[in-house]
Every structure is written in C-alpha cells, then in structure tokens.
C-alpha positions in Angstrom: -21.5 -7.5 14.2 -20.7 -9.6 11.3 -18.2 -7.5 9.3 -16.8 -8.3 5.9 -13.6 -6.8 5.1 -12.5 -6.7 1.5 -9.5 -5.4 -0.5 -8.0 -5.9 -3.9 -4.4 -5.3 -4.7 -0.9 -6.3 -3.7 0.0 -7.4 -0.2 0.4 -3.7 0.8 -3.2 -3.3 0.0 -4.2 -6.3 2.1 -2.2 -5.8 5.2 -4.1 -2.7 6.5 -7.4 -4.7 6.4 -5.9 -7.6 8.3 -4.8 -5.2 11.0 -8.4 -3.6 11.0 -9.8 -7.2 11.1 -7.8 -8.0 14.2 -8.9 -4.8 16.0 -12.6 -5.6 15.1 -12.3 -9.1 16.4 -10.6 -7.9 19.7 -13.7 -5.8 20.1 -16.0 -8.8 19.8 -17.0 -8.7 16.1 -17.0 -11.6 13.7 -14.8 -10.9 10.8 -14.8 -12.4 7.2 -12.1 -11.7 4.7 -12.9 -11.3 0.9 -9.4 -11.0 -0.9 -7.8 -12.3 -4.0 -7.0 -16.0 -3.7 -3.2 -15.3 -3.2 -4.0 -14.0 0.2 -5.9 -16.9 1.6 -2.8 -18.0 3.6 -2.4 -14.5 5.3 -6.2 -14.6 6.2 -5.9 -18.0 7.6 -2.7 -17.2 9.6 -4.9 -14.6 11.4 -7.6 -17.3 11.8 -10.2 -15.4 9.8 -12.9 -17.0 7.6 -11.9 -16.5 4.0 -13.9 -16.0 0.8 -11.9 -15.8 -2.4 -12.1 -13.1 -5.2 -10.2 -15.5 -7.6 -6.5 -15.4 -8.7 -6.8 -13.5 -11.9 -5.9 -10.0 -10.6 -2.5 -11.0 -9.0 -1.8 -13.1 -12.0 -2.2 -10.2 -14.2 0.2 -8.1 -12.0 2.7 -10.8 -12.0 2.6 -11.2 -15.8 5.4 -10.0 -18.1 3.2 -7.1 -19.1 2.3 -6.3 -15.5 6.0 -6.3 -14.6 7.0 -4.1 -17.5 4.1 -1.6 -16.6 5.0 -1.4 -13.0 8.8 -1.2 -13.2 10.2 -1.7 -16.7 12.7 0.4 -18.5 11.4 1.8 -21.9 9.8 4.7 -23.7 6.6 6.3 -22.3 4.6 5.0 -25.3 5.5 1.4 -24.5 4.6 2.0 -20.9 1.1 3.5 -22.0 0.6 0.5 -24.3 1.3 -1.8 -21.5 -1.2 -0.2 -19.3 -3.8 -0.2 -22.0 -3.2 -3.9 -22.4 -3.6 -4.4 -18.6 -6.8 -2.4 -18.6 -8.3 -4.7 -21.2 -7.4 -7.8 -19.2 -8.7 -6.2 -16.0 -12.0 -5.4 -17.7 -12.6 -9.1 -17.8 -11.3 -9.7 -14.3 -13.6 -7.0 -12.9 -16.7 -8.7 -14.3 -15.6 -12.0 -12.5 -14.8 -10.2 -9.2 -17.9 -8.1 -9.1 -19.9 -11.2 -9.3 -18.0 -12.8 -6.6 -18.4 -9.7 -4.4 -22.1 -9.8 -5.0 -22.4 -13.5 -4.2 -20.3 -13.1 -1.0 -22.6 -10.4 0.3 -25.7 -12.2 -0.6 -24.4 -15.4 1.3 -22.9 -13.8 4.3 -25.5 -11.0 4.9 -22.9 -8.8 6.7 -23.8 -5.9 9.1 -21.0 -3.9 7.7 -18.6 -3.9 4.8 -15.1 -2.4 5.2 -13.5 -2.1 1.7 -10.9 -0.3 -0.4 -11.5 1.6 -3.6 -10.9 -1.3 -6.0 -13.8 -3.2 -4.4 -16.7 -1.7 -6.1 -19.9 -3.7 -5.2 -20.0 -2.2 -1.7 -21.0 1.1 -3.2 -24.0 -0.5 -4.8 -24.8 -2.1 -1.4 -24.6 1.3 0.2 -27.2 2.6 -2.3 -29.7 0.1 -0.9 -28.3 0.0 2.7 -27.1 3.6 3.6 -24.6 3.7 6.4 -23.5 0.2 6.3 -20.2 0.5 4.3 -16.9 2.0 5.3 -14.3 3.1 2.7 -10.7 2.6 4.0 -7.8 4.2 2.2 -4.1 3.8 3.5 -3.0 6.4 0.8 -3.7 10.1 0.6 -5.3 12.3 -2.0 -8.1 10.1 -3.2 -10.4 12.9 -2.2 -9.9 16.7 -2.8 -7.0 18.4 -1.0 -5.9 21.8 -1.8 -2.5 22.1 -3.5 -2.6 18.4 -4.8 -3.9 16.3 -7.7 -5.6 13.0 -7.2 -3.0 10.3 -6.3 -3.0 8.9 -9.7 -1.5 12.1 -11.1 0.9 12.8 -8.0 1.5 16.4 -9.0 0.3 19.9 -8.6 -1.2 21.7 -11.6 -2.8 24.6 -9.9 -6.2 24.5 -8.2 -8.4 24.4 -11.3 -6.6 21.4 -12.9 -6.1 19.8 -9.6 -9.9 19.7 -9.0 -10.3 18.4 -12.4 -8.1 15.3 -11.8 -10.4 14.4 -8.8 -13.4 14.8 -11.0 -11.9 12.7 -13.7 -11.1 9.9 -11.1 -14.7 10.1 -9.8 -16.1 9.9 -13.3 -14.1 6.8 -14.0 -15.1 5.1 -10.8 -18.8 6.0 -11.4 -18.5 4.6 -14.9 -17.0 1.3 -13.6 -19.7 1.0 -10.9 -22.5 1.6 -13.5 -20.9 -1.2 -15.6 -21.2 -3.4 -12.6 -24.9 -2.5 -12.4 -25.3 -3.7 -16.0 -23.4 -6.8 -15.4 -25.3 -7.8 -12.2 -28.5 -6.8 -14.0 -29.7 -4.7 -11.0 -32.7 -2.4 -11.3 -33.4 0.9 -9.9 -29.8 2.1 -9.3 -29.0 5.3 -11.1 -25.8 7.1 -11.6 -27.1 10.0 -9.3 -27.7 7.5 -6.5 -24.3 6.0 -7.0 -22.8 9.5 -6.7 -24.7 10.3 -3.5 -23.5 7.0 -2.0 -19.9 7.8 -2.8 -20.2 11.2 -1.2 -22.1 10.3 1.9 -20.6 6.8 3.0 -18.1 6.7 5.8 -14.5 7.3 4.6 -11.5 6.7 6.8 -7.9 7.3 5.8 -5.7 4.9 7.9 -2.7 7.3 7.8 -0.7 8.9 10.5 -1.4 12.5 11.0 2.3 13.0 11.3 2.3 12.4 7.4 -1.2 13.5 6.3 -3.2 16.1 8.1 -7.0 16.1 7.7 -8.1 19.3 5.8 -10.6 21.2 8.0 -13.0 21.7 5.0 -13.6 18.0 4.6 -17.1 16.9 5.6 -17.6 14.9 8.8 -17.9 11.6 7.1 -14.3 11.8 6.0 -11.7 11.1 8.9 -8.1 10.2 9.5 -7.7 7.4 12.0 -3.9 6.8 12.2 -1.7 3.9 11.0 -2.5 0.4 12.1 -0.4 -2.7 11.8 -0.7 -6.3 13.0 2.0 -8.2 14.9 3.7 -10.4 12.4 6.4 -11.8 14.7 4.1 -14.3 16.3 5.6 -17.8 15.8 8.7 -16.3 13.9 12.2 -16.7 15.0 15.5 -15.2 13.4 17.9 -17.7 12.1 21.7 -17.9 13.1 22.9 -16.1 10.1 20.6 -13.2 10.7 21.5 -12.9 14.5 25.2 -13.1 13.5 24.9 -10.4 11.0 23.1 -8.0 13.3 25.9 -8.6 15.9 28.7 -7.9 13.3 27.3 -4.7 12.0 26.0 -1.6 13.8 24.7 0.6 11.0 22.7 -1.5 8.6 20.5 -0.7 5.6 17.4 -2.7 4.8 16.6 -3.1 1.1 13.1 -4.2 -0.1 10.7 -3.7 -3.0 7.9 -5.4 -0.9 5.5 -6.9 -3.3 6.6 -5.0 -6.3 8.0 -6.9 -9.3 9.8 -5.6 -12.4 11.2 -7.2 -15.4 14.9 -6.6 -14.7 15.4 -7.8 -11.0 18.9 -8.9 -11.6 20.0 -5.6 -13.1 18.2 -3.6 -10.4 19.8 -5.7 -7.7 23.3 -5.3 -9.3 23.0 -1.5 -9.3 22.1 -1.3 -5.6 24.7 -4.0 -4.5 27.6 -2.3 -6.5 26.8 1.1 -4.9 26.6 -0.5 -1.3 29.8 -2.6 -1.9 31.7 0.4 -3.2 30.9 2.4 -0.1 31.2 -0.3 2.5 27.6 -0.1 3.6 26.2 -3.5 5.1 22.7 -4.3 4.0 20.0 -6.8 4.5 18.3 -7.4 1.1 14.6 -8.8 1.1 13.8 -10.8 -2.1 10.4 -12.1 -0.9 8.3 -11.2 -4.2 11.1 -11.2 -6.8 11.7 -7.5 -7.4 15.2 -8.1 -6.1 17.1 -11.3 -6.5 20.0 -13.1 -4.8 23.0 -13.3 -7.1 25.3 -16.2 -7.5 28.2 -14.4 -6.2 28.4 -11.5 -3.6 30.0 -10.4 -0.5 28.6 -12.7 2.3 30.2 -10.6 5.0 28.6 -7.4 3.9 25.3 -8.6 2.6 22.6 -10.9 3.8 19.6 -12.0 1.6 16.3 -12.9 3.3 13.0 -14.0 1.8 10.7 -13.8 4.8 11.2 -11.5 7.7 8.7 -9.3 9.8 9.3 -5.6 9.3 8.2 -4.9 12.9 11.0 -7.1 14.1 13.8 -5.9 11.9 13.2 -2.3 11.3 14.0 -1.2 14.9 17.4 -2.7 14.2 18.1 -0.7 11.0 19.5 2.7 10.3 17.8 3.2 7.0 15.5 1.5 4.5 15.7 1.6 0.7 12.2 0.7 -0.4 9.5 1.0 -3.0 7.3 3.5 -0.9 4.3 1.4 -0.1 2.1 3.1 2.5 2.9 0.3 5.1 6.6 0.2 4.6 6.8 4.0 4.7 4.9 4.2 8.0 6.8 1.2 9.5 10.2 2.7 8.5 9.5 6.1 10.0 7.6 4.7 13.1 11.0 2.9 13.9 13.1 6.0 13.2 14.7 4.7 9.9 15.8 7.1 7.2 13.9 6.3 4.0 15.2 6.3 0.5 12.1 5.5 -1.8 12.5 3.9 -5.2 8.8 4.4 -6.4 7.2 2.0 -8.9 3.5 3.1 -9.2 0.9 5.6 -8.2 0.9 6.4 -4.4 4.5 5.5 -4.1 5.5 8.8 -5.8 3.4 10.6 -3.2 5.2 8.9 -0.3 8.4 9.7 -1.8 7.5 13.4 -1.9 6.1 13.3 1.8 9.2 11.6 3.2 11.5 14.1 1.6 9.2 17.1 2.5 9.3 15.8 6.1 13.0 15.8 6.1 13.3 12.0 6.8 15.2 11.1 3.5 16.4 12.3 0.1 14.1 12.4 -2.9 14.1 9.1 -4.6 14.3 8.0 -8.2 11.6 5.8 -9.9 12.5 2.2 -10.5 12.7 2.5 -14.2 15.2 5.3 -14.1 17.8 4.2 -11.5 21.5 3.9 -12.5 24.6 3.5 -10.5 25.5 7.2 -11.4 22.2 8.7 -10.3 21.4 6.4 -7.4 24.8 6.5 -5.7 24.7 10.2 -4.4 21.2 9.4 -3.1 22.3 6.4 -1.1 25.3 8.2 0.3 23.1 11.2 1.2 20.7 8.8 3.1 23.5 7.1 4.9 25.5 10.2 5.8 23.0 13.0 6.5 22.4 12.9 10.2 19.5 15.4 10.0 17.5 12.8 8.2 18.0 10.4 11.0 17.1 12.9 13.6 13.9 13.8 11.8 12.9 10.2 11.4 13.3 9.5 15.1 11.3 12.5 15.9 8.5 11.4 13.6 8.7 7.9 14.9 8.3 9.1 18.5 5.2 11.0 17.6 3.7 8.0 15.7 4.2 5.8 18.6 2.3 8.1 20.9 -0.7 7.9 18.5 -3.7 5.8 19.5 -6.7 5.7 17.2 -8.0 2.1 17.9 -11.1 3.2 19.7 -11.8 6.0 17.2 -11.3 3.6 14.3 -13.7 0.9 15.8 -16.3 3.5 16.6 -16.2 5.0 13.1 -16.7 1.5 11.6 -19.5 0.6 13.8 -20.7 4.2 13.7 -20.9 4.6 17.4 -20.8 8.1 19.0 
C-alpha cells in the first residue's frame, strides 16, 4: 500500500509517526511523510519521501508569544491572552495547512492515511472513503475514560463534568473540521457525517499498557498498540568528553526539556544547576531546542552540556531523568528504568506527570512556570534518594521491554484480521 503519515506539532508529535513509518516500510509498504517544513530533515534521515505543510506552525510556537504561553511566568490572565493571540494566528495557519493536506492527498492518492488529531483533512477523506484513515494518539484521554477529563483539562471533576469536557473537545474539533469544509468549498459533507467518521474510523493509542490500560467499554475500533520508537543511534558516535564523563560518574541525572521552549531559559537553567551543584549531583543537560541553555561559567567536572544525543543510547546509562513530560521521553525513560521528575509545560505533560507519580516511578513534578529553587530542590532530592522510585521504574521498564505490538499495529493500520 501507499500510506501517507501526517502529524502536526513539535518533534514529540513527529517521532511516533516516523517509528510507525519505519515499521510500515519494513512490512513492504510505501510511506510518504506530510509534516511541517521544520521536520523535513528528520523524514529524509529515514529516507522517506517528504511533503511540506509549511513552516508557519512551528514559527508560531517558537515566537515570543508562543514561548510565553508554553512556559512563561505571569498571571493566568496574561497566559489566557497569550493563548487567545496564538489561536488567532493559528486560525490563519490552519487554512493554509488544510489546503496543503487536501493537495497532498489529491496528488498522492494514498491507500491509507495515518494521522494525529491536529491533521484534520483526513477526517473529511474518511467521510468519502470509509475505513481508509487511522487516527494515532501517543497521549491518553482524547476519548472518554471513566474518572478522567479530556487531556486538555488534565483533571477529574466527577463523571458528569468529565463527560462534558470530552463533548466540548469534540464540538471544537467538529467546528474546526466544518470550517475546513467551507475553506475547501466541499459539497455534500454535513456535520452529522463528520461526527460519524470521527466515531467509526480506526483509532490507535500508541501507549504502553503499563501506563494506560484500554477500557473494556471502548468500541472495537479503539485499541492500544504499545509504544514504538525508531533507532536514532545509526551513524551517531559519542564524543570523547561524553565518554569521559560517563566513566567518571556512576549515578547521573539527565536533564532535558525536549522540544519545549520558554521565555526564561537562563533562569530555569540556573535554578536546576544551583540545586544539582549544591547537592553534588552530576548531570548531563540537553540544550537542543533552547528550553535550557549553557551558561558562560559552570562546574565542568559535574555538568556536561549536549545539544544532540540519542535518548535510546544515553538513557540506559542514566539513573534519573528530569524532563518536560512528553510522551516519548516519558516512555523512553521508564523503558530504561530511569526515575522521572517531570516539569510539565503544556497539556498532556501534566497527565504524564500524574501517571509517573501514581505508578511510583518518581515524585510529582512542578509546572515550568512555577519552579523555584525552594520548591524544586526537595523534589530533586526525593527523585535522587528514594530507592523505591528506582525499583519501580526498573520493574515497569522490564515489562515494557517484553511488549511486542508490531504485528498488531501493522494489521490494525492495513485493517487485516
């Protein structure tokens, strides 16, 4: 089959689709990537054909307004205003990206489209071509689960209000999709047909069942197919400084905010470094996307700054990971038995923070805009000194390594069996 894989978001939203793409290609299928322009290099590294959704979405996230909305310190009203401003900008971006999605599908004529929730045109394609789209989510609670709100609310308000949050999210998605119908000047597509497509298309959560169990009341078109990762160590070699650092220290913490940015990277870095320095904790700090930065002066014996390092290579050598709580980083840390301390920035990261704590693999973290040396230090010390966290993380990791959902995932995508 010719399969179009499409995702919109940060790198954490793209990586699961690249992993799926590599599995599909291994099983003989032709794969084309439809991502924001900034991820062209990643797609080409895996030797996939690439079609661009433009650069506007990532430019919006990397703007000063985007950085403030995701991780800035300020009043709730200022945050709300920042999100409103982003929403206005994204409205224009959506129109451009919907047209590009439509054009790509018309040009490529795929047999299947595998997409995330931000890619909306496939829902309209599903209306006219039932059974040919697969919705992938690497984060939980986008569909109703008892005892939880929709991921965007990351709370529990009681069953009645919880259900309302899912309906509200569905209403917003349906409204956005119907706006796409208007932009594309499509005919014959009603809101009811869109609702039916959203309810009936194949939905796969690429999450380890060690972290999220499939509810038995879900319909058969909604499944969990485990966590999938691609090998990112091919062609990569550690430099001498990294090798020496690993040989010098035996209990190391890895610090990363992944692709998350914030308007105060120097201040956030200083908070974490001061705590680690004061407590003699060695650390490798990843500064790849600018959420953390390398200061002019620091203890080079105790800290090593890196800008590009495969997590699947370094995490097996770490004791713990302080991170933003992206789905991929959370899975990777636990799969390698690392204690996690999550400093959530947005949306699903608050969910992963709660899951890791509930599973006993780390302390409950503090959101990025609220961290101070005073409130973060006891969390880091608890992460580093509580042996029970480590024991639980290793146990979860062993169970995750025993999972094998490759065949199930491929069969669900091509709808075999």
